N, C-alpha and C positions, 0 to 999 in steps of 0.2 A: 765799491768792488764792481765789476761787471757781472750782468747778472747770467746765471749760468742757464743754458738752453735745457729746455726740460725734454725727456724723451716722449716722442708720440707715444710709445705703449710700453708697459712694463708687464714684467710676471705678476704684477700683484692685479693688474688688470684682467689678466687672464684666468687667475685663481678668482675673482670674483665673479667672472661670468661662467666658470664651470659652477660656482655654488648655485649661479642664477639659473641655468638650464637643468641642475640635478634634480632627476625623477620625471621631466618632462621630455628628456632627450636619451636615448638609449646609449649607455655605457658599451661599445661594442667591442665582440671578442678580437684580441690581438693575439695571432698563433702561430706557432712555426710551420713553414711552408716547406719540408724537407723535401717534396718531391722537387721543388725548385733547386735544391741545393747542388747537385751534382753537373746540371746544366749551367748553372750561372757560375760556379765557383765561390759562391756568398754563402752565409748563412742569413737566410731570408724569414723575416716575419711579417705578416700580414695583417693590417688593420682592416677589418672589415665594415667600412663604412656603407655599404651597400646592403646593410641589414637593417640600417636606420628605417624607422615608419615609411618615409618617401624613398626610401632605397638610394638615399645618396646624404653626404657630410653636411649639407647646406642649411641643415635646421638649426644647427649650432649656432651659428652668426644672426641666421634671421629671428629665432628667438631672443637672443641677447639681445638684440636691435629693439623689436617689440615691446621688451618690457622696461627699455627705457624712455619709450615716447610718454608724454604728458596725457592728461585726459582730454585735453582740448587737440593735439595731434590724432589720437585714436579714435577721437569722435570724426573726425574730418575724414577719416579711412587713409587707406593706405596705398601705393604704387608702388610696382617693382618691374624690372624688364629681366627677362631671364631667358636661355634655350631650354629651359625646363626644371631643373634640380631647385634653383632658387626659388622658382615661381611655387612649385610646389610645397618648399618650405613655407615660404611666408603664407600661403594661401592655407596651409594647416594650422599654423599655429596663430595665425589670424583670427581664423575660425572659432578658435579655441579659446580663445580671449576676446572673442565678440567683436571684432574690428574687421568693418568693411575693405573688402581689397579687391584692386585692379590689377590685372597682369596684363604685360605687353611683351609678346613671345615673336619670335622671328618666324616668317611663313615657312622655313624650311625644318621647323621644330618637329621630331618624331610623336605621330599620332599618339603614342602610349602616354608622352608626358604632358601633350595638352588636354588630354581626356582625364589624365590624374589629377592636374592642375582644378579643371572643373568640378572633379569629383569632391574636393575640399573645399567647395565654397566658393571660390575666388570666379572674378567675371573676367574672361581672356579678351583679349583684343591680340589678332596677328597684323603685325606691320613691319614690313621691310625684309631683307634677306639674311641680315646679319643681326649679333647682340647689338651692335653699334648703331644699326638702324632702327633697331627696336628700341634704343636708348632714345635717341633723336624723338621718336614719336611720345615716349614715356613723359619726356621734357614737358615736351608741350601739352599734355594732357595735366601734369602736375600744377604746371602754372595756371592751366585755364580753371580749374576746378579745386584749387587749392589742394591737393592730396601731400600727403607726409610721405617721402623719397624714402624707400627702404634699398638701400643701392646695393647690388650682389656682392662687391667686395671693396669699393673705395668708402670705406666707413669704420670708424676705430671701433665700433661697439661689436659691427660685423667681424672684422679681423678679430677681434679679443675671442669671439665664440669659435671662431676657426681653430684657434690656436688651442682650444681645449684637449684637441685630438694629441698633442706632442704631451700634453701634460698624461693623458692617459696611457700612452706608449711607453713613456719615459719610467713611469711609475712600475711598471709590470716587467719593462727589460731596459733597467738602467746603465748597462754597459753597450747599448747600441754605439757603433761606430758613425753610423751614416743613415739620414733619414732622406726619402725620396717620394717626391711632392707632385702630382702633377700642376701645371700651372696655365690660368688663362689669365684673369684678371689681377691674379696674385693676391688674394685676401688669405686663403688657406695657407698657402708658402710663408708669407710674411708673417701671419699669426702664429704659424707654427716654429717658426724659425727664431723671433723674441722670445718663444718659451724655452726651446730646446737650448738656445745658447745661455739663458739664464742660470738653467739647469745644471747644464755640461757644456760649459766655453768652447771644450776642444770638439764638439761632435760637429760633423759636415751635414752641410743641408744642400742638397741636390733638386734642383726643378726639373722637371721636364715638359717642352712643347712640341705640339705639330710642327715639323717643318714647313708647314704651309702657315701658320701663324706663329713667326718667330718673334713676337713682340717684346716679351719681356727678356729675353736673348739677346736683342738688340740693345734695348735701355742699359742691360748692365756693362753693355761693352761700348757703350756712347755712339753706338750706330745706328743708320737706318736702315730697314729692311721692307720689302715689298710683303704684306700679307693677303691672303685671299686663297679662294678656292673651297671646294665643296669637303669638307673634312668629316671623318669618319668620329672624330672627336669632336661633336660641333660645341660640346660643354665648355671646352677650352679653347674656342675659334675666337677669340679675341685680338682685335688689332690693335688697341691703342689699351695699354693696362693702367691702372690706378694712378694718381699722384700719389697718394699715400703709400699705397703698396710698392711702389718703385724705390720710395726714399726708404722705406723697412728693408727691402730687397736689396738693396745695395750697400745696406750696412751689416745685414746678417747671413745673407745666402751665399754661398759658395761658389757655385756655378749654377747654369743651365743647359741641359742637353737637348737637342733636337732630335725627334725621331721620324720615319717614315710613315707614310698611310699603309704601306704592307706591313712593317714592324708592328704597329698598333693592332692590325687585323690579325695578325697570326699571337698576340700577346691574350686577346679576346679568347682566343681559341684555346691558348695553354690554360688559362682560368676557368675556362667551361669543362676541358677533358680532363686534365690533370688535379685542381682542386675542387672540381664540380661545383663551381660557383659564376654568379652571371657577373660580367663587368661591361658597361658601355666603353664608348671610345676612350673617354677621357679617364675613365678609371682603371683602364689598361695600361696608360700612357706609361706609368712608373715603370712597370714590368718589362714593358717594352725597350725602355732604356737601358735596363739591367742586362738585360738579353742582347741588346745592341752594341753594348760597352762593357762585357764581360771583364777587362782589365782593369777598369776603373773602380770594378767592387770588390774583386777575388779577394778571398781571405778574410772581409769584413763582416761583420754583425749587421745588417741593414733591414731598417725598419720601412716597410713600403705601404702607401695607403693607396688601397683600393678605394675610392672616393666616390662611385656610385656604379650603378647596375641598372639605370633605366635605359634599354635598348629595343628597338622594334622589334618583336618577334621574326617577322619574316625577316627581317636583316642579319639576325643573329643565325637561325636557319641558312641563309646564303653563306656567311661567314665559315660555319661547320662543312659544309659542302664544298668549296673551295678550297678549304684545307685539306679534305679526303683528296681530294684532286690532285694539290699537289704534291702529297705524299704517295700517291700512287694506288691510294686504297679504293678508289674507283677510277677505273679508263673508260675513253669514249674510244672505238675504233671503227673502221670501215672494210669491210672485207669486199673484194672482188672476186665474184663467184661466177662458175658455169651455171646456167639455169637448170639443173638437172634434178628429178624427182629425189627426196630424199636427203640433199643438202643441208637443208637448215637443220634436221637432225642429228645429221653427222656433226655438225660445228656445236651445237646444243650439247651433245653428249661429250664431244673432246673437252669442252671446257668445263662442263660438270666434272667429268672426271679428272682433271686437274684441279680441281677444289676453288674453281670460279663459280660466281654466284651471278646470273644475268639479271639485271635490273630492268633493261628496255630494249626491244628487238624494233626493228624498220627494215622491211625488205621491198626492195625499189627493181623494176624493170624498166620502166620508161624513161630513164634519163639519156640523155643523148650523149654523155661522154661515157656512156657504157655500150661494149659490143651489144648486137640485137641478140646474139645467145647467151648473153651474159647478164647478170645481175649485180647489184650492190647490197650489204647488208650492214648498216648499222646497228651497233651494238654497244651498250652502256654494263659493264663487268664490275661487281665487286669482287675484290681480291687481298691477299692478307698484306701487301706491301709492293713495291716498285719491282723488285725482283723476283716476287710470283707473277706480277702481270708481265714480266720479259718472258718468262718461261712459257706463258700460255700463247703468246704473239709468236716464239720461235715455234710449238706445237702446231700451230694454224698452218704456219707458212711452209712446213716438211710437209702437211699435205695438198701444197700448192695452191693455198688460196692467199691472195695477196692481200697484205694488213697494212693500213695506215692510221697514224693517230690522229682523233680528231678534237679540236676545241669544243666546248657545249654549243658555240653558236653555230657551227657549222653540221650539227646533228640533222637529222632529217626524221624527227619523229613526226 
């Protein structure tokens, strides 16, 4: 009789991983997100993996892998390459288990992730511009020093560990119709897909990638697509998905959707303002897909993985401000005014009477594009919404003050 091919990964492997990591990795909350239901047309439940100690899901796979190492492999030390979350996961659990760890990270890795990795006791080397560049350097170092590799996604123990997320989600909400999972190298989605399909064969597994890095999207379609660019979702900015993960995704994943950088940015803001939680770019990719493709999820009970919350605070503040500008909650205007005594007071009084809050003001008399008897006034105003902003502008123009909208870069503060 012909030999029956053994599956790469089974539900029992993932259940074993769940037992291995129990007590050392948090069982994160899986909660309804009623605030998202009306906007998306779906019944959305969020798995808050940003609440892990390292603020990301990667601890599951990293720990499961470390626990499978022999004493000899542990004594040699481990090496990993990562844009940040896998790095912190390996560092944390290697330190806890007494295993030396070296992490290679791309040069553009957010400072918060680099410092957190060092704080967990690992040695960090920055090399290259992408995770693929970092992998090349890690390969060289592993061969030179005989380190044990802990791959971020293309390893069956790592994949099994990530698959435990689906076990927890389906135990709490067994009637989920769809799982929406961010995709980089494919470790999380392939592990979750194996577990979910074994438990509930008709469940739909949807991956999400940035349109700058459509690597798994292309692989599932048998196509070659260009990958590259400075992505807000650096955690899933992977040019080449894993060999093992591709096999599993082709077998168990229904589809992969692409989202734009602006859609990811807006999803980060939605998590922050509506759900009062922090998502990094990769963590927000799933929500970006639900918002970008509402017809795909309408009427379904959707399990969404918020896979990480490690984002540079300055970047997060910028995202919040940019969204306020988009919504008209902050406007930047330039008023062309006569250079008369009291004009500034009149303008500020008018804006205040209409309920606007002046954030910044800059008064200029010496610009050559303004009449010698005139001046310009650049004003940043906080408003209730875009309609309120329009009311303020109309009121100013009724006072014979010419008003023009400005981008932030045009302001003369």
